[in-house]
N, C-alpha and C positions, 0 to 999 in steps of 0.2 A: 342710689345716695349719695346725698348731694356730701360733699367731702366738708364743706363750713359749718354743719348740722352738727358733723358728729367730731368737731376738736376740744375738747378741753382747753381754759384756761389759767391762768395766775391766780386769775376770781372766783376760778371752780375747779381747782383740781378735783374733785372724781372722778373717777374712771365711768364712764358707762357701763352697769352690768348687762345691761339688754337694749338695743333700739330700734322702737318701732316705725318705720317712714312710710310715712300714705298709707297705712293699711285700708282693708272691706273685707268687710265681716259679711258672710252673703248665707239662708237656707236656699237653696237648688233659686229661684230668680227674689225672693222675699231679705231687702237687703237689711240688714242688724246697725250696721254702725258703717260710715266711711272719713276719710280723710285723717285718721288716726294717727300722729306723730308725736312723741314724746319719748325722752328717755328713763330710766328706772338704774341709778347710780349703785355704784357697789355698795353698802350696808344701810342703804334706804328700807324707811319699813315703810313702803308703797303701797297705796292704798286708792283699789280701783271702786267707785262710790257712780251715785245718780238713784233714777228715782226707780221705780218697779219696771221690770219691762224692755231697761235701756240697753242691754248685751252683757253686764260685767260679767256675770260667768261665761261667757260664751268668748268673752276677751283672751278670761282666764285658759280657756281651754286652747286659747289658738298658741298662748302662747307658750304652753307647756303640749304642744305638736299634738293633740288628739284631733284636731280642726285642721284644714289647710285655705289658709286666706283666698279672696274671690283677687286679688289685689292687694299689692302693697308688698314690703319684708320686715322679718319679722330676725334681728340680727343677734346673736349673743356673742359678745366681743366684735371675731371680724366674721366671724360663721354667718352665714344665710340661713336660717333654719331648711329652707326649702332648696335649696340649691347646694348641699351637701348628699351623699346617698345613705338610705337608710341603716346602715350602720356608723354612719359617724353621725348619726342626727340621735342616734340611742346612745351613743357615746355623751353630747352636749347633755340628754336631759338625764342622763344618768349621778351629775351632778345638782339635781331639784329634787328637793322632798316635796311630800303634797299630801295635802290632807282634806279629805272631804269634807262634804257637810255634814254628811252623815256618821264622818269617821270610818266608816268601809275597813272593821277588825271583823276576820273572821271567828265567830262562836263558837267554831268547835273546838276553838286553841285557847289553851290559856294566854295572859295579853307577854310570857316572854318569848311564850313560843309564835307568839303573832311579832314582834318585834326581831324576830328572826326569821322572816319568810325572804327579808331581801338578803339577809346575809349568807343565805345558804342558796340564793341564785347569784350574787355577785360575787363573793369572798371565796376563799379557800381555808377557811377556818373549823378546826373541828368541831362537831353538838357542843363540845363543853364551854368552848371558848364563844360560838355564837352564843349560847345561856350566858355568859358571865359577861359578856356587851351588854345584851341586852339587858342583863340588872344594871345594869352599868345606865345605861339607857334611863330607864324606866326610875331611877333615882334621880335623874335628871330635871324629871318631871314631877317628881316630889307621888313620886307613887314607890318607896325603896318597899319591900316585906309585901308587895303584890304579886311578886312574879306569878304564881301558880292561879289566882283568880283569872274565872270565865269572863269576857264583857258581860253576859247576865247580871253577874254578880257584884258590879260597883256601878255607881252611878253613872247617870251623863254626863258630867265635866269630869269625873275621873275615866270615862271614857275617851274623851277629848284630847285629855291628857295622854295616852294610852296611846291612841292613833296618833299622838304627835313625837312620843318617843317613837313610835316606829317611822317618822319622818324622816327624823334626823340619824336615824341607826348608821346608815353611810357616808355619817359628814359632810352632809349636800353643801356646797356653798349659797346654793338659792333655796327659799323656801316658799310655799305658794298655800295659802287659805283659803277656800269654796267657803264664805260665812260661819268664820269658827265659833260666834258668840250663838248661831242659830238652836235653839231649844232650850237654852240655859238661865235659869232664875241671875237677877243682876249680879250678885254675890260670887254665881262661879263666873259667870262673865269677866267678874272682874278680875279674879285669881287670873285668868285665861292671858290675858290682857298683860299683866305684869310678868307673868310668866315670858309668855312672847321677847318685852324686853331686857327679859334678861338672859336668854335665847343670843338675843343678837347683839347684846354686849357683849356677853362670853364667849361666842359661837366667831363672832362680825360674818353673821350670815344677812345677806340680804333677802331680807321678807319683803309679799306681793301679798296683800291681805282685800278679800271682795267684802264690801260691808256693805252697807245701810242703816250698821248704828252707830248714831253722833258718838254718845259715850266712848265705845273703840278709836272710831276715826282720831277724834281730839286725842285721848291718852297714848297711842302707840304712832302715828302715822307723821310724819317729818315730809311726805312727796307726794302725789296724786296727780290724777288724773278724772272728772268728771265728766260723765257722757249723759246724755239728752236723748231721752225718746223721740222728742217730736222731730228734734234737727238731724238726728241720727248721725251723730258728730259729739267730738271733746268740745266741752266751751270754756273748760280752763286749765291748767295745770299748772301744782306746784303746791306748797305749803299748807296744808288743812287750815291753818288756823288766818293765816294772812291771805285766804281768799274766801274765806268769810265774811273780815272785818274790807277788806281792801279790791275782791274781783270788781270789776268794770259790770259784770255780768249782774243783772238783778235775779235772773235763777239761782245763780250759783250759790248767790250771799244768800237769798232766802233757802233756800235749801239746809244749808250750814247754820241756819239759824233757827230753824224752824222748832229744836227743845223752847227758845226762849218766846217766838210767839205763843206756844201751844199754852206755856207760862202764864201771857198775859191775857191770852183769851181765857181762860181759868179764873183767876183773878176777878176779868169783870165779870165772867157768870157768875163770881161767888158773889162780888161785891152787887149786882143786880138780883139776885135774890133776895142777898139781906136788905137791900132796899125797897123790895114789893112784900117781905115780911114785918119791916116797919109800918110801911103804907097798909 
């Protein structure tokens, strides 16, 4: 890695939490993305965005150590994720919590028992202490009193919050979300966005989110990377609002302004229909 890329300055005192340098991702010989270079700073709510098939979820899986890069580096602080021992890598990733798209709750366990799973594996807490801490984590996500409910007995939005409670069970310093709003109605999605903001502020946690939902991107994100499926590389990185308004790349501005474009199209169609009816 180039030293000058990793320095922080007085103008940008935020410390990079994860440094990605010249990352290349492949499935066999099939190229997914190449030349990815950006920082995820401590305290960021960082958005991985781009069109369908661009490799957003694949990038997340590289960041959490599920996939090995075909080239380049992923560093947590000064530790390259793939230049340490397997035990050291597991220790690094133990400080990360992950919320998968489907929540991945165990259907045979109550919510409290689901939250207690990582506590059983990674702590020396007694069963009673595990359930007490599980109740506290559920309360943090607005599910106090639901400890003894099973996943099949709650709504999709509540299941996402329960999965989030499990993701924060070990007090991670970084949280990863894969399409957290998928399958949720707009109200539940908005509540989840508000919860992410609240937890980020309260727990001082770095958050990384894969999403293509504009409402969520602008509601929570303060930093981002934009992946392009055609050129198979990143087109931009930075604050999503700034990219929407000032990115020199039209493809980025078009993607981030598509809600306004769709609204204009709907208005034009309505005006055309109204004209045709009058005619």
